[in-house]
N, CA, C and O of each residue as an XYZ file, in Angstrom:
328
protein
N       0.844     -1.226      0.064
C       0.078     -0.021     -0.003
C       0.815      1.219      0.002
O       1.805      1.329      0.725
N       0.392      2.237     -0.797
C       1.105      3.457     -0.797
C       0.151      4.557     -0.283
O      -0.876      4.824     -0.907
N       0.488      5.187      0.845
C      -0.312      6.183      1.539
C      -0.009      7.554      1.053
O       1.156      7.913      1.225
N      -0.784      8.356      0.505
C      -0.536      9.708      0.053
C      -1.391     10.667      0.783
O      -2.613     10.531      0.733
N      -0.830     11.655      1.478
C      -1.509     12.540      2.224
C      -1.384     13.816      1.351
O      -0.301     14.225      0.933
N      -2.595     14.419      1.105
C      -2.524     15.701      0.193
C      -3.024     16.812      1.085
O      -4.178     16.871      1.509
N      -2.072     17.685      1.339
C      -2.315     18.773      2.302
C      -2.545     20.051      1.454
O      -1.663     20.498      0.720
N      -3.768     20.620      1.586
C      -4.262     21.646      0.624
C      -4.845     22.809      1.410
O      -5.087     22.739      2.615
N      -5.056     23.890      0.651
C      -5.726     25.075      0.995
C      -6.853     25.295      0.109
O      -6.718     25.114     -1.101
N      -8.091     25.717      0.674
C      -9.297     25.971     -0.147
C      -8.887     27.054     -1.284
O      -8.099     27.960     -1.015
N      -9.457     26.909     -2.546
C      -9.342     27.815     -3.605
C      -7.828     28.070     -4.065
O      -7.493     29.121     -4.612
N      -7.003     27.087     -3.815
C      -5.528     27.197     -4.298
C      -5.423     26.553     -5.620
O      -5.747     25.386     -5.837
N      -4.940     27.399     -6.513
C      -4.751     26.949     -8.015
C      -3.788     25.808     -8.101
O      -4.019     24.854     -8.845
N      -2.644     25.885     -7.311
C      -1.639     24.790     -7.377
C      -2.213     23.538     -6.743
O      -1.852     22.424     -7.123
N      -3.085     23.709     -5.799
C      -3.646     22.536     -5.158
C      -4.550     21.786     -6.180
O      -4.478     20.574     -6.379
N      -5.446     22.674     -6.834
C      -6.253     22.041     -7.869
C      -5.505     21.261     -8.953
O      -5.903     20.182     -9.394
N      -4.400     21.883     -9.346
C      -3.554     21.301    -10.488
C      -2.959     20.003     -9.913
O      -2.945     19.002    -10.629
N      -2.437     19.959     -8.580
C      -1.905     18.792     -8.062
C      -2.880     17.615     -7.899
O      -2.557     16.446     -8.106
N      -4.182     18.049     -7.483
C      -5.168     17.078     -7.251
C      -5.558     16.400     -8.545
O      -5.808     15.196     -8.599
N      -5.605     17.282     -9.672
C      -5.892     16.671    -11.019
C      -4.767     15.673    -11.426
O      -5.042     14.680    -12.101
N      -3.562     15.928    -11.033
C      -2.433     14.903    -11.322
C      -2.654     13.677    -10.511
O      -2.594     12.563    -11.031
N      -2.901     13.848     -9.293
C      -3.173     12.549     -8.387
C      -4.279     11.864     -8.997
O      -4.122     10.659     -9.195
N      -5.427     12.421     -9.354
C      -6.548     11.684     -9.929
C      -6.168     11.092    -11.213
O      -6.670     10.012    -11.524
N      -5.315     11.693    -12.018
C      -4.958     11.069    -13.328
C      -4.088      9.831    -13.155
O      -4.241      8.855    -13.890
N      -3.152      9.868    -12.162
C      -2.195      8.869    -11.824
C      -2.763      7.666    -11.055
O      -2.229      6.563    -11.167
N      -3.876      7.868    -10.249
C      -4.386      7.019     -9.408
C      -4.797      5.683    -10.070
O      -4.477      4.656     -9.471
N      -5.426      5.586    -11.160
C      -5.833      4.272    -11.753
C      -4.569      3.456    -12.224
O      -4.689      2.249    -12.433
N      -3.436      4.052    -12.384
C      -2.256      3.240    -12.664
C      -1.591      2.665    -11.416
O      -0.708      1.809    -11.479
N      -2.068      3.184    -10.266
C      -1.492      2.768     -8.989
C      -2.705      2.454     -7.943
O      -2.964      3.177     -6.981
N      -3.355      1.347     -8.260
C      -4.501      0.877     -7.430
C      -4.171      0.820     -5.941
O      -5.035      1.009     -5.084
N      -2.882      0.551     -5.657
C      -2.550      0.319     -4.300
C      -2.397      1.621     -3.535
O      -2.180      1.621     -2.323
N      -2.511      2.731     -4.254
C      -2.435      4.117     -3.638
C      -3.669      4.521     -2.955
O      -4.739      4.490     -3.563
N      -3.591      4.901     -1.722
C      -4.668      5.435     -0.958
C      -4.449      6.898     -0.689
O      -3.424      7.204     -0.080
N      -5.292      7.848     -1.070
C      -5.156      9.172     -0.908
C      -6.032      9.701      0.241
O      -7.201      9.318      0.286
N      -5.570     10.540      1.159
C      -6.271     11.264      2.157
C      -6.073     12.706      1.930
O      -4.955     13.120      1.625
N      -7.159     13.561      2.068
C      -6.981     14.918      1.830
C      -7.216     15.665      3.156
O      -8.166     15.404      3.895
N      -6.215     16.688      3.432
C      -6.318     17.468      4.666
C      -6.406     18.915      4.379
O      -5.547     19.419      3.656
N      -7.331     19.611      4.858
C      -7.415     21.107      4.670
C      -6.556     21.749      5.765
O      -6.761     21.587      6.968
N      -5.618     22.459      5.260
C      -4.700     23.064      6.237
C      -5.383     24.150      7.161
O      -4.922     24.435      8.266
N      -6.442     24.699      6.662
C      -7.112     25.768      7.448
C      -7.778     25.134      8.612
O      -7.934     25.806      9.631
N      -8.205     23.844      8.556
C      -8.802     23.023      9.633
C      -7.747     22.350     10.472
O      -7.954     22.143     11.668
N      -6.654     22.012      9.898
C      -5.555     21.304     10.657
C      -4.210     22.014     10.451
O      -3.329     21.467      9.788
N      -4.037     23.218     11.004
C      -2.745     23.916     10.701
C      -1.492     23.318     11.337
O      -0.368     23.679     10.989
N      -1.707     22.399     12.275
C      -0.599     21.706     12.916
C       0.138     20.741     11.964
O       1.276     20.338     12.205
N      -0.553     20.398     10.895
C       0.111     19.531      9.868
C       1.174     20.089      9.141
O       2.008     19.340      8.633
N       1.258     21.415      9.016
C       2.267     22.068      8.324
C       3.661     21.843      9.030
O       4.656     21.529      8.377
N       3.679     22.025     10.434
C       4.832     21.771     11.155
C       5.324     20.254     11.145
O       6.504     19.926     11.025
N       4.310     19.426     11.281
C       4.571     18.032     11.335
C       5.440     17.577     10.096
O       6.447     16.881     10.227
N       4.980     18.014      8.925
C       5.650     17.512      7.727
C       6.520     18.603      7.160
O       7.124     18.388      6.109
N       6.634     19.817      7.811
C       7.565     20.956      7.323
C       7.129     21.462      5.880
O       7.956     21.698      4.999
N       5.831     21.600      5.726
C       5.318     22.074      4.429
C       5.527     23.589      4.450
O       5.186     24.297      5.398
N       6.088     24.013      3.385
C       6.341     25.482      3.221
C       5.440     26.173      2.311
O       5.281     27.392      2.377
N       4.795     25.373      1.395
C       3.875     25.936      0.402
C       2.907     24.899      0.041
O       3.217     23.708      0.043
N       1.668     25.351     -0.289
C       0.657     24.367     -0.681
C       0.664     24.188     -2.152
O       0.948     25.112     -2.915
N       0.342     22.966     -2.556
C       0.014     21.785     -1.748
C       1.217     21.151     -1.225
O       2.322     21.316     -1.743
N       0.989     20.368     -0.114
C       2.044     19.448      0.378
C       1.680     18.034      0.061
O       0.557     17.621      0.353
N       2.588     17.247     -0.538
C       2.267     15.857     -0.834
C       3.124     14.959     -0.041
O       4.338     14.911     -0.238
N       2.561     14.288      0.799
C       3.302     13.341      1.769
C       3.115     11.928      1.248
O       1.973     11.539      1.004
N       4.163     11.134      1.060
C       3.978      9.790      0.555
C       4.724      8.834      1.628
O       5.914      8.899      1.936
N       3.768      7.943      2.122
C       4.271      7.146      3.289
C       5.037      7.844      4.391
O       6.048      7.372      4.912
N       4.496      8.975      4.702
C       5.018      9.678      5.875
C       6.057     10.657      5.565
O       6.489     11.381      6.463
N       6.515     10.744      4.311
C       7.592     11.616      3.968
C       7.144     12.734      3.032
O       6.437     12.439      2.069
N       7.491     13.942      3.240
C       7.076     15.031      2.359
C       7.908     14.819      0.988
O       9.138     14.784      0.955
N       7.086     14.686     -0.110
C       7.771     14.484     -1.385
C       7.640     15.713     -2.261
O       8.450     15.872     -3.174
N       6.651     16.614     -2.038
C       6.454     17.743     -2.881
C       5.855     18.843     -2.045
O       5.131     18.608     -1.077
N       6.168     19.995     -2.432
C       5.555     21.257     -1.647
C       5.450     22.287     -2.719
O       6.405     22.515     -3.462
N       4.315     22.913     -2.817
C       4.136     24.132     -3.670
C       3.755     23.681     -5.129
O       3.600     24.523     -6.013
N       3.620     22.438     -5.341
C       3.161     21.961     -6.681
C       3.549     20.423     -6.822
O       4.134     19.825     -5.919
N       3.179     19.834     -8.016
C       3.469     18.471     -8.222
C       3.771     18.231     -9.709
O       2.970     18.582    -10.575
N       4.937     17.630     -9.994
C       5.261     17.185    -11.279
C       4.869     15.790    -11.452
O       5.305     14.897    -10.724
N       3.969     15.576    -12.504
C       3.437     14.281    -12.753
C       4.501     13.152    -13.019
O       4.378     12.061    -12.460
N       5.493     13.403    -13.830
C       6.560     12.368    -14.035
C       7.354     12.047    -12.841
O       7.649     10.869    -12.636
N       7.738     12.990    -12.014
C       8.479     12.807    -10.858
C       7.492     11.923     -9.832
O       7.909     10.929     -9.238
N       6.347     12.347     -9.730
C       5.381     11.667     -8.866
C       5.225     10.211     -9.370
O       5.355      9.313     -8.538
N       4.979      9.926    -10.557
C       4.823      8.566    -11.113
C       6.198      7.766    -10.751
O       6.123      6.624    -10.296
N       7.413      8.382    -10.959
C       8.563      7.698    -10.802
C       8.630      7.258     -9.288
O       8.981      6.120     -8.976
N       8.294      8.166     -8.416
C       8.361      7.872     -6.923
C       7.492      6.766     -6.552
O       7.885      5.849     -5.831
N       6.175      6.845     -7.089
C       5.293      5.770     -6.763
C       5.713      4.388     -7.398
O       5.545      3.335     -6.783
N       6.226      4.440     -8.565
C       6.799      3.184     -9.171
C       7.963      2.530     -8.396
O       8.173      1.318     -8.351
N       8.716      3.519     -7.772
C       9.877      2.921     -7.020
C       9.348      2.291     -5.705
O      10.011      1.441     -5.111
N       8.121      2.728     -5.253
C       7.586      2.064     -4.041
C       6.902      0.790     -4.191
O       6.554      0.184     -3.177
N       6.679      0.329     -5.327
C       6.084     -0.919     -5.726
C       6.889     -2.057     -5.270
O       6.530     -3.207     -5.522
């Protein structure tokens, strides 16, 4: 199982782009489980994962991306976890 935590801010353009990438990639990685956390409701999450910009993408407990998401890099990281 690959656990992805998507840390986002409401009405964030970069968050929307990253979410679209995750949704596009998800069918190729059925073992990926995605949880979404709104940072305005859970601000403590920023310190826990040291997120400096939205969105924050945490994979299996480790911050993998902050401020955006590159599809090819994300796919490669997920493939490495298989």
